[in-house]
VOFIZA-415810 format. One record per residue: x, y, z of N, C-alpha, C in turn. Coordinates in pm, whole numbers, plus 50000, padded with zeros to 5 digits. Each point is the difference from the previous one (the first is absolute). Layout:
% VOFIZA-415810
XYZXYZXYZ;...
END
This chain:
% VOFIZA-415810
483234969450821501484997850021500274999450088;500894989350040500364999150156501305006849969;500705006850117501675005950012499945011050105;501144996550019500255009850208499965010349907;500055011850064499535014350009501485006450045;500645004449875500895005650042500075014949961;499035005049959499255014149966499475007450104;500015010649996498785007850076498975003749937;498934991450074498415004749939499825008249913;498795002949936499775013049928500725009149960;501065001749929501065005450000499895007549813;500675010850006500105005749846500724986249900;499654997249900500924992649889500245006649879;499875011650030500195009349877501694998949961;500975001950119501524994649970500494990249982;498984985950013500574988249949499344997349854;498735008449993499504997149846501145010149896;500705008150025500255008849936502154990849997;499644994050089501704997450021499714980949919;498564998649987500574984649906499885009849843;498625007649971500235004549839500875005349984;500995003350073501505004349957500954987449956;499984987850073500834992249919499104990849936;498445004049975499534989849877500165007349838;500145015650064499965005849849501545003349961;501215001050112501004998749981501284985750008;500675001949935501054987350032501025000350056;499334998650127500854998450139499424993650084;501254994150078499954990150106498405000450110;499514989249968498945004550129499875000650131;500535009450068500525000350093498665001150153;500144994850081498595001150094500535013550122;498585006749983500015014450058500724995650130;499734986550059501324995850125500995007850035;501014998049884501045004149986500285014449989;499025005949984499785013749974499645007050148;499624992650133499385001150102497825005649971;499834993249971499024998049986499215003050124;498905009450012499745011150121498784987350029;499154991249940499024995250030500404981350086;501205001149971500174991250122499994997650107;499824990450058499384999450158502004999250093;499694998850110501575000650087500144980349984;500785001849950500364979449994499594994949870;499155011049946499394989949863501435004249900;500925001449993500915002749900500834987750012;500064996150152500724982649971498964993049913;499044999850089498284989249946500734995949842;499845011949954500505002349840500874997049944;501115004750031501354996249982500364983950001;499434994150073499884983050042499154994949903;498785007949895498954992550009498994996250080;500405001450162498714987750047498555009350001;500125014049958498695003449979499504995249886;500094989349951499294993649897499744984550044;500474997650115499744983050029498554994650021;498835014350023498894995050058499664997849860;500185001949849499595002949913499544981349948;500904994050087499964983250027498124998949967;499385004250126498804998449998499705004849859;499715009749912499915005349854500354988849912;501254987650068500184989749852499144987350073;499554999450142499054990949988499015003549989;499125008050018498815006149931499835000749850;501214994949940500245001649872499765008749891;500475011950113499565017449881501685000549955;500714994250073501805002549937500894990549985;500314998049979501654988749930501075001650126;500734991650005501275002350085500805008549862;500174994749893500635002749889499225011249930;500245012349926499345004049939500435016249949;499205006949909500615012349998499145006150172;500705011750001499645012550113498765002649994;498995003550065498735001350035500265017549926;498935005749918500245013750009498545010550026;500435011850042499215007050063499025005649898;498825004450025499045005749833500525014849945;500425005450068501115010949897501094993849914;500364992150081501304992649914499394991449833;498774992950065499534994249880499315005649891;499195013550002500135007149937500995005649923;501175002950038500725006949894500864988649886;499694988250036500254986749939500165000649843;500334995349918499874996949867499624989050000;499105000249859499124984450026501304990150013;500765002149900501464988350034500524996650078;499695010850129500605002150146499224992550053;498414991049955499374998550125500174985850016;500794993549846500164985750021500774996650120;500795007950045500684994950131499064992150112;498575006949992499364989550097499294989249944;500504994249890498784989949968500534986550051;500645000450140500564993750097499695009150122;499114990050112500015007150124500625005550067;499695007850074501245012950045500554987550128;501465004650000500444991050145500775007250106;500534992550109500515005650097501505005349944;500924991349946501004998549924500015001949833;500725005249923499754996649893501854998249923;499704999449894501165000049904500935017249960;499305004850028500155017050031500845002750098;499124992750083500895006550153501174993550039;500234985049960501424995850028500735002749873;500005007949933500765006749861499775008549988;500615010250125500535014649965499335005050094;498534999449992498595009750054500405013050033;500365007950068500475016749964501135001449969;500714992949954501385000849883499765000549846;498274998449963499365000449824499745009050029;499115002549887499255007849934498494995249997;498945009150028498864997149975500094993149856;500144999349892499914993449864500414989450026;501484998550084500464983649998499114989950089;499525008450103499224992950098498804993949912;499315008649911498654993349961500674991449909;501655000449904500064988449901500284988850085;500704995850069500094989850102499174997050065;498525007349987499094993950115498904993149830;500125005849933499764988549869500194993049962;501595005949999500804982849993499624986150085;499675005550178500034987250057498105002549988;499375001549965498404997249966499884990949830;501205002649904500424987349958500454991250006;500594999250087501314990350052499524990350148;498685005650052499494997650108500644976449995;500654996950148500034984849973500154998950139;500104987350032500694993150193501045006349970;500524998749894502185000650048499925015450000;499835009649891499845013350058499645006950106;498614996350042499635006550153500734994750117;500554986150022500984992550044501315009150027;500165002649880501715007049987499915014650056;498945007649955499775015350097499454995650129;499354991450071499964998650165501114998150056;500794990449941501504996750059500675014950003;499725006949878500895010349982499505010150117;498875001850036499125006250077501035008150130;499754992850042500945002450160501245008150010;501184991449903501215008849998499455012449933;499265000349971499835014849896499355010350109;499584992950050499205010850132501315003150086;500834988850035501035005050111501235008949917;499925001249873500915006049939499355011550026;499065002349948498815012349993500245009350153;500044995150085500215000050200501465006650025;500674990849932501715006050048499985012649893;499775002349879499865010849924499195011650067;499274999549988499015006850110500495003950139;500894993450064500595005050135501495005349944;500594997849885500925006249993499875013649960;498795000049882499545016449970499535011150104;499554993950129499745008250091501115007950027;501244991350016501255008950023500455017649902;499004992549900500295010149893499055011249973;499304997350135498545008649957500335012949987;500595007550018500655015650025499815002749812;500194987849910500235004949920498825003149880;499965006149906498464997149939499964993449918;499044992650026499974988849872498995002049864;499255011350011499314997749877501045004149874;501265011049971500745000849923500474989049946;500764991550114500294985049959499234994649904;498495001650050499054987349914499575009049855;499875010250043500255005049785500974999549967;501455000450057500905003849869500334982249994;499394989650057500264986549972498894992749920;500414999549838499714998449882500334990249975;500984991449999500494991649934499534987849993;499654990249909499534987149996500584989050106;499134994050023500904988950120500154988349926;500874994950024500204989949928499404983450069;499494990549956499464990450064501104993250087;501144999849968500924997550152500195006250098;499645013249966500215012250099498194993450075;499424994349975498165002450040499964986950100;501554990549944499494987850099499054990249902;500375002049893498914991249931500534985449970;501034997150035500634988650022499484989449869;499514993850014499964989449850498945002449901;499185012050056498995007049908501005013349945;500215000349825500975012949944498665003849951;500295014849968499215008249905500644999249869;498715003749924500554998749843500045019849965;500755000849937499915015649904498525004850032;499434990449929497985009450029499454999050143;500944992150070499415003150174499004993350037;500034982149900499944992050041500644988950044;499594991550099500614991750105500114987449931;500454991950004500394981449959500784996050103;499424982850031500774991250058501985000149955;500975007050039500984994549922500384985550002;
END
């Protein structure tokens, strides 16, 4: 798989695995370790990651047929091993550079909500939905970069207690779902 290297080579991944397992098992927003000062990131890597530029070489993966432009985010082996069988349905579509979850809340949603959104996407794949996701991707990346920049000014504040304390459900409107609305059961439909 092609990607710009933003992390140091041959580093211990235990911290990342514990962090990921924490939001897989708990009902907390899935913040990236980047926001907590991940020591594995190389100089300049945070900027590439914040802007999503590190993902651009994956276009080669799309051309080679290994990925799609739109689809669920690929997972690592240790993440796959922790998924319940029903959650593995999120990979009934090819992994993508961008996806429904990425443009509808990403780091503000819980793991369970991400799974719900990805499964909804796999059940509603269409040119219209893909185009809508693609058109939302750039503005979402820019907003994420601006939020990251504003957040850097508050770097002295410990983030982890805030993340753990944030347990409320995010409404579809807050996630920017636009004309796609959520039912109380967690399913999504065209409005």
